[in-house]
KOLSEPA-705672 format. One record per residue: z, y, x of N, C-alpha, C, O, CB in turn. Coordinates in steps of 0.02 Angstrom, whole numbers, padded with zeros to 5 digits, always signed. Glycine has a CB too. Example, Ala and Ser with C-alpha at 12.3 -4.5 7.8 and 13.67 -1.06 7.14 Angstrom:
2
+00390-00284+00660+00390-00225+00615+00390-00165+00660+00423-00166+00712+00452-00224+00565 +00354-00112+00642+00357-00053+00684+00394+00002+00645+00402+00057+00670+00286-00030+00704 
This chain:
166
-00091-03639+02599-00076-03674+02660-00029-03632+02703-00037-03571+02709-00141-03691+02699 +00021-03664+02732+00071-03629+02772+00041-03606+02838+00005-03643+02871+00132-03674+02785 +00056-03544+02857+00034-03514+02920+00094-03484+02955+00147-03475+02925-00022-03460+02909 +00086-03469+03020+00139-03438+03059+00129-03363+03059+00073-03338+03065+00140-03465+03130 +00184-03326+03052+00184-03253+03051+00236-03227+03100+00281-03263+03120+00198-03227+02978 +00229-03164+03119+00275-03133+03167+00326-03091+03129+00309-03053+03084+00236-03088+03219 +00389-03100+03148+00444-03061+03118+00475-03020+03174+00494-03047+03226+00497-03108+03084 +00481-02954+03163+00514-02910+03210+00588-02906+03190+00604-02896+03132+00481-02840+03213 +00631-02915+03239+00703-02913+03225+00733-02846+03247+00702-02808+03284+00740-02971+03259 +00793-02834+03226+00830-02777+03251+00852-02793+03322+00856-02851+03341+00893-02760+03205 +00867-02742+03363+00885-02755+03433+00942-02804+03441+00995-02797+03410+00903-02689+03467 +00931-02855+03482+00981-02907+03499+01005-02946+03438+01060-02973+03438+01041-02875+03533 +00964-02950+03386+00984-02986+03325+00940-03047+03311+00937-03071+03255+00981-02939+03265 +00906-03072+03363+00861-03129+03352+00898-03190+03324+00875-03220+03275+00827-03148+03418 +00954-03208+03354+00990-03268+03332+01019-03259+03262+01019-03306+03222+01048-03284+03382 +01043-03199+03246+01068-03185+03179+01012-03193+03127+01021-03224+03075+01098-03114+03175 +00953-03166+03143+00896-03172+03098+00875-03244+03088+00861-03266+03032+00836-03130+03124 +00873-03283+03143+00855-03354+03138+00903-03390+03092+00881-03428+03048+00855-03387+03208 +00967-03379+03102+01018-03413+03061+01008-03397+02986+01009-03443+02945+01088-03391+03083 +00998-03334+02970+00993-03315+02899+00926-03334+02869+00922-03348+02809+01005-03241+02891 +00872-03334+02908+00808-03357+02882+00810-03432+02868+00782-03456+02819+00751-03340+02931 +00842-03470+02912+00848-03542+02902+00891-03557+02841+00879-03607+02807+00877-03577+02964 +00941-03517+02827+00982-03526+02767+00939-03518+02704+00955-03547+02652+01039-03475+02765 +00885-03479+02709+00839-03470+02652+00784-03523+02652+00737-03518+02613+00808-03400+02655 +00790-03574+02695+00745-03631+02699+00677-03613+02730+00627-03647+02715+00734-03661+02631 +00674-03561+02771+00612-03546+02807+00611-03584+02872+00662-03595+02904+00606-03469+02820 +00551-03605+02893+00541-03638+02957+00531-03583+03009+00483-03545+03006+00479-03688+02955 +00578-03578+03058+00579-03523+03106+00570-03550+03176+00600-03601+03194+00645-03483+03100 +00530-03516+03216+00520-03533+03286+00546-03475+03328+00520-03419+03324+00445-03547+03302 +00597-03488+03369+00627-03438+03412+00623-03465+03483+00660-03511+03502+00701-03422+03392 +00578-03437+03523+00567-03461+03591+00615-03427+03640+00624-03366+03639+00495-03448+03613 +00646-03468+03682+00693-03443+03732+00674-03470+03801+00639-03519+03807+00766-03462+03714 +00699-03435+03851+00689-03457+03920+00758-03463+03952+00802-03421+03941+00644-03406+03961 +00767-03516+03991+00830-03527+04026+00829-03490+04092+00786-03504+04134+00843-03603+04036 +00874-03445+04102+00877-03404+04162+00940-03421+04202+00990-03441+04173+00876-03328+04145 +00936-03412+04267+00994-03423+04310+01012-03357+04344+00969-03324+04374+00979-03479+04363 +01075-03339+04339+01101-03279+04371+01163-03298+04410+01196-03348+04396+01117-03223+04318 +01178-03258+04460+01239-03267+04498+01293-03222+04468+01286-03161+04466+01227-03250+04575 +01347-03253+04444+01403-03217+04414+01466-03237+04452+01485-03296+04453+01410-03233+04337 +01498-03188+04482+01558-03199+04522+01546-03252+04576+01589-03294+04590+01617-03221+04477 +01487-03248+04605+01470-03293+04661+01448-03362+04641+01435-03404+04685+01528-03299+04704 +01441-03376+04577+01421-03443+04554+01359-03437+04510+01352-03390+04472+01478-03478+04515 +01313-03486+04516+01254-03485+04472+01273-03503+04400+01308-03552+04388+01201-03534+04498 +01249-03463+04354+01262-03474+04283+01195-03474+04246+01155-03428+04255+01311-03419+04253 +01183-03526+04206+01121-03530+04166+01135-03502+04096+01187-03516+04067+01095-03603+04163 +01087-03464+04070+01094-03438+04002+01025-03432+03971+00975-03426+04005+01130-03370+04002 +01024-03435+03904+00961-03429+03867+00949-03356+03849+00995-03319+03831+00962-03473+03804 +00886-03337+03855+00865-03269+03839+00800-03274+03798+00760-03318+03811+00855-03225+03903 +00789-03229+03749+00728-03232+03710+00666-03224+03754+00664-03182+03799+00728-03178+03656 +00614-03265+03741+00551-03258+03777+00515-03195+03753+00486-03159+03794+00507-03321+03767 +00515-03183+03688+00487-03122+03659+00544-03083+03629+00564-03096+03572+00431-03138+03605 +00571-03036+03666+00628-02997+03641+00610-02962+03576+00557-02930+03571+00652-02945+03694 +00652-02968+03525+00645-02937+03459+00591-02968+03415+00575-02941+03363+00631-02865+03467 +00563-03026+03436+00512-03058+03394+00527-03132+03386+00550-03165+03434+00441-03048+03424 +00515-03158+03326+00517-03229+03314+00461-03245+03266+00427-03200+03241+00587-03251+03286 +00451-03309+03253+00394-03331+03214+00418-03372+03155+00465-03411+03162+00344-03371+03258 +00386-03363+03097+00407-03396+03036+00346-03426+03002+00293-03396+03000+00444-03346+02989 +00356-03487+02976+00301-03521+02942+00311-03515+02866+00362-03537+02839+00296-03595+02963 +00261-03485+02833+00265-03478+02760+00196-03488+02730+00145-03480+02763+00294-03408+02741 +00197-03505+02667+00136-03508+02627+00140-03449+02579+00177-03450+02530+00129-03577+02588 +00101-03396+02594+00107-03334+02555+00089-03344+02482+00111-03305+02439+00063-03281+02585 +00049-03395+02466+00030-03408+02396+00087-03442+02358+00092-03435+02297-00033-03451+02393 +00130-03478+02394+00182-03518+02362+00252-03488+02373+00292-03486+02327+00180-03589+02388 +00265-03465+02435+00332-03441+02452+00341-03367+02436+00293-03328+02441+00346-03453+02527 +00401-03349+02417+00418-03279+02407+00439-03251+02474+00495-03264+02497+00474-03271+02353 +00395-03212+02505+00409-03187+02572+00442-03118+02572+00461-03093+02625+00346-03184+02612 +00450-03088+02514+00481-03022+02509+00553-03020+02533+00576-02969+02557+00477-02998+02439 +00587-03077+02527+00658-03079+02548+00665-03076+02624+00720-03063+02649+00691-03141+02521 +00612-03089+02661+00616-03090+02734+00637-03021+02760+00681-03017+02803+00548-03110+02766 +00607-02968+02734+00623-02901+02758+00695-02880+02743+00722-02835+02776+00576-02850+02727 +00727-02912+02695+00796-02896+02677+00847-02941+02711+00907-02936+02698+00805-02899+02603 +00823-02986+02754+00868-03034+02787+00907-03000+02843+00880-02958+02878+00828-03093+02815 +00970-03018+02851+01011-02991+02905+00977-03003+02972+00955-03059+02987+01082-03023+02904 +00973-02951+03013+00944-02956+03079+00869-02943+03082+00842-02932+03136+00957-03022+03107 +00836-02943+03024+00763-02934+03022+00747-02860+03010+00777-02828+02967+00731-02977+02967 +00700-02834+03049+00675-02767+03038+00618-02769+02988+00617-02732+02938+00652-02734+03104 +00569-02814+03002+00512-02821+02956+00468-02879+02977+00470-02900+03035+00471-02756+02954 +00429-02904+02930+00376-02952+02946+00314-02909+02959+00300-02862+02922+00364-03005+02887 +00276-02926+03010+00218-02886+03027+00163-02897+02975+00145-02954+02959+00191-02903+03098 +00137-02842+02949+00087-02845+02895+00023-02809+02915+00023-02769+02962+00116-02813+02831 -00031-02825+02879-00094-02790+02889-00093-02724+02851-00042-02706+02821-00154-02834+02868 -00149-02688+02851-00152-02622+02819-00144-02626+02743-00129-02576+02711-00218-02589+02837 -00155-02685+02714-00147-02694+02642-00076-02711+02622-00061-02717+02563-00195-02747+02616 -00032-02721+02672+00037-02738+02657+00050-02812+02652+00105-02833+02634+00058-02706+02594 +00000-02854+02668+00008-02926+02667+00027-02950+02736+00003-02922+02786-00057-02962+02642 +00071-03001+02742+00089-03026+02808+00026-03046+02847-00021-03075+02820+00136-03086+02802 +00027-03029+02912-00031-03042+02955-00019-03108+02993+00026-03112+03034-00041-02983+03005 -00060-03160+02980-00049-03225+03011-00070-03226+03085-00116-03190+03105-00086-03280+02973 -00036-03267+03123-00057-03279+03193-00120-03321+03193-00129-03363+03149+00000-03314+03233 -00165-03310+03241-00223-03355+03247-00198-03427+03257-00146-03438+03288-00269-03332+03306 -00235-03476+03231-00215-03546+03235-00201-03568+03307-00152-03602+03319-00268-03590+03204 -00245-03549+03354-00237-03571+03424-00171-03544+03454-00136-03581+03489-00296-03547+03466 -00155-03482+03440-00093-03452+03465-00033-03487+03434+00015-03503+03469-00091-03376+03452 -00035-03497+03369+00020-03529+03334+00031-03600+03360+00088-03620+03372+00007-03531+03258 -00023-03639+03368-00017-03707+03393+00014-03709+03463+00056-03752+03478-00085-03741+03394 -00007-03663+03506+00019-03660+03574+00094-03642+03574+00133-03672+03610-00020-03609+03617 +00113-03594+03533+00184-03574+03529+00227-03631+03503+00281-03643+03529+00192-03513+03484 +00203-03666+03452+00241-03721+03423+00249-03777+03475+00303-03807+03481+00207-03748+03359 +00196-03792+03512+00200-03846+03562+00247-03826+03619+00283-03869+03645+00131-03863+03590 +00248-03762+03638+00293-03739+03691+00365-03739+03667+00411-03755+03706+00274-03669+03713 +00377-03722+03605+00445-03717+03579+00476-03783+03560+00537-03786+03550+00446-03673+03521 +00436-03836+03555+00462-03901+03533+00510-03932+03582+00553-03971+03562+00404-03948+03520 +00504-03916+03647+00546-03948+03697+00609-03911+03713+00642-03928+03763+00507-03957+03759 +00628-03862+03674+00688-03824+03688+00672-03764+03733+00614-03745+03739+00742-03868+03721 +00723-03736+03766+00711-03676+03807+00665-03691+03866+00670-03744+03897+00777-03647+03831 +00622-03644+03881+00580-03649+03940+00623-03635+04001+00673-03599+03996+00519-03601+03936 +00605-03662+04059+00644-03651+04119+00606-03608+04169+00545-03615+04176+00662-03717+04151 +00642-03565+04202+00612-03528+04257+00608-03573+04318+00652-03615+04329+00653-03463+04273 +00555-03565+04357+00547-03603+04419+00575-03562+04476+00563-03501+04478+00472-03622+04431 +00611-03593+04521+00640-03556+04577+00587-03538+04628+00536-03572+04634+00697-03597+04610 +00599-03485+04666+00553-03463+04717+00542-03388+04712+00569-03356+04667+00486-03500+04711 +00504-03361+04758+00492-03289+04758+00418-03274+04764+00386-03298+04811+00531-03255+04815 +00390-03237+04719+00323-03209+04722+00329-03138+04696+00362-03127+04645+00270-03252+04681 +00300-03091+04730+00304-03022+04706+00235-02994+04694+00189-03002+04734+00342-02979+04757 +00228-02959+04638+00167-02923+04621+00188-02850+04614+00239-02835+04584+00132-02951+04553 +00148-02806+04641+00164-02735+04638+00167-02710+04566+00126-02730+04524+00114-02693+04678 +00215-02667+04552+00221-02637+04486+00159-02594+04473+00137-02557+04517+00286-02595+04480 +00131-02600+04413+00072-02562+04395+00007-02599+04405-00046-02575+04383+00070-02498+04433 +00009-02657+04438-00052-02696+04450-00080-02722+04384-00043-02746+04342-00037-02755+04498 -00146-02715+04377-00179-02742+04317-00181-02818+04322-00201-02846+04373-00251-02712+04308 -00161-02851+04268-00158-02923+04267-00197-02951+04208-00201-02919+04155-00085-02947+04264 -00225-03010+04218-00259-03047+04165-00218-03110+04152-00202-03147+04200-00333-03064+04183 -00202-03124+04090-00164-03185+04074-00215-03242+04068-00262-03238+04028-00122-03177+04008 -00204-03294+04108-00252-03349+04114-00231-03411+04076-00274-03453+04059-00262-03366+04186 -00167-03419+04061-00144-03480+04029-00092-03463+03975-00062-03410+03976-00113-03528+04081 -00084-03510+03929-00034-03501+03877-00062-03469+03814-00123-03457+03810+00023-03461+03902 -00019-03454+03767-00042-03427+03702-00073-03357+03707-00108-03336+03661+00015-03426+03655 -00061-03322+03761-00087-03254+03769-00147-03252+03817-00165-03198+03840-00033-03207+03793 -00177-03309+03831-00234-03312+03878-00289-03264+03854-00306-03262+03795-00261-03384+03883 -00316-03227+03902-00369-03179+03887-00344-03108+03879-00384-03061+03880-00404-03200+03825 -00279-03098+03871-00251-03031+03864-00247-02997+03932-00239-03031+03983-00181-03034+03830 -00253-02931+03933-00246-02892+03994-00184-02848+03987-00166-02825+03933-00309-02848+04006 -00150-02838+04044-00090-02796+04044-00075-02770+04113-00114-02779+04160-00031-02834+04017 -00018-02738+04120+00004-02710+04185+00072-02740+04202+00115-02751+04159+00008-02632+04183 +00082-02753+04267+00145-02780+04292+00200-02727+04287+00191-02670+04309+00138-02804+04365 +00256-02746+04257+00314-02702+04255+00368-02724+04304+00406-02682+04329+00343-02700+04184 +00371-02789+04319+00419-02815+04367+00398-02887+04384+00364-02919+04344+00493-02813+04338 +00419-02911+04442+00405-02980+04460+00458-03007+04506+00496-02969+04537+00336-02986+04493 +00461-03073+04511+00509-03107+04553+00530-03172+04522+00519-03183+04462+00570-03063+04564 +00559-03217+04562+00581-03283+04537+00526-03320+04500+00540-03354+04450+00641-03274+04491 +00465-03315+04524+00407-03349+04495+00391-03327+04424+00357-03363+04387+00418-03423+04495 +00415-03268+04404+00398-03241+04338+00375-03169+04347+00392-03136+04396+00459-03245+04290 +00337-03147+04299+00313-03078+04300+00322-03049+04231+00311-03083+04181+00238-03074+04323 +00343-02986+04228+00350-02950+04164+00287-02909+04156+00271-02866+04198+00416-02905+04163 +00250-02921+04101+00186-02889+04089+00190-02845+04027+00216-02866+03975+00130-02942+04081 +00165-02784+04033+00161-02738+03977+00094-02747+03943+00042-02736+03974+00172-02664+03999 +00095-02767+03879+00035-02777+03839+00034-02729+03780+00086-02700+03763+00031-02851+03814 -00023-02720+03751-00028-02682+03689-00040-02733+03634-00096-02757+03624-00086-02627+03691 +00014-02750+03598+00008-02800+03544+00055-02780+03487+00101-02741+03497+00025-02871+03570 +00043-02807+03429+00081-02791+03369+00079-02716+03355+00126-02689+03325+00155-02815+03376 +00026-02682+03377+00017-02611+03364+00058-02565+03407+00064-02505+03392+00034-02598+03294 +00087-02591+03461+00127-02549+03505+00134-02584+03573+00119-02643+03579+00197-02534+03474 +00158-02547+03624+00168-02579+03689+00223-02632+03683+00276-02620+03655+00187-02526+03743 +00209-02691+03711+00256-02747+03708+00262-02778+03777+00211-02789+03811+00234-02800+03656 +00322-02792+03798+00334-02824+03863+00346-02898+03853+00385-02918+03810+00395-02791+03899 +00311-02940+03892+00320-03012+03891+00335-03037+03961+00309-03010+04010+00258-03048+03861 +00377-03087+03966+00392-03119+04030+00352-03184+04034+00354-03225+03988+00469-03134+04037 +00315-03192+04089+00271-03250+04097+00281-03281+04166+00303-03247+04212+00197-03229+04088 +00264-03345+04173+00263-03374+04240+00207-03342+04281+00154-03328+04254+00255-03452+04236 +00219-03332+04345+00167-03302+04387+00104-03345+04387+00049-03319+04393+00193-03292+04459 +00112-03410+04379+00054-03455+04380+00008-03442+04320-00050-03465+04320+00077-03528+04379 +00032-03407+04269-00007-03394+04208-00048-03330+04213-00086-03314+04166+00038-03392+04148 -00042-03291+04268-00077-03228+04273-00119-03226+04336-00107-03263+04384-00028-03169+04271 -00169-03181+04336-00209-03167+04396-00223-03092+04397-00216-03057+04346-00275-03209+04397 -00243-03067+04455-00260-02997+04461-00324-02984+04421-00372-03022+04427-00268-02976+04535 -00324-02930+04382-00383-02914+04340-00435-02875+04380-00487-02858+04353-00361-02874+04278 
């Protein structure tokens, strides 16, 4: 049965990895957020990865040859368990990510809320609900949270409405 797995990409190579994985007929989920910045005095919208250096791939390890993933342009590695087998995402997390990614890029909500850097936060909504982390930055109704996931510190950008003080 096909499951979703996490693929770590080389720095700033998410789109390259997606393109080459799709050429190999893999089903790839690359979540982006639409951001607005002021450039030369004008607002400009651009897409940015929601999970920098990570994307998600659906494979059936019993049927698909997943060894080629690590050799794909832009890919650093597929995350594996201690036995060297790809480590699947929990079903609830995978379902939430797929439902969020189906509508295209997520949008930032305008406004200002600030949380002090270093504040302990609990994620209350979304695929990471229940995780604890620390605030690294906040503003524009989003907060950057430092989590310990994938075996190392990982920064995720979340809507402020999805977190609470721990």
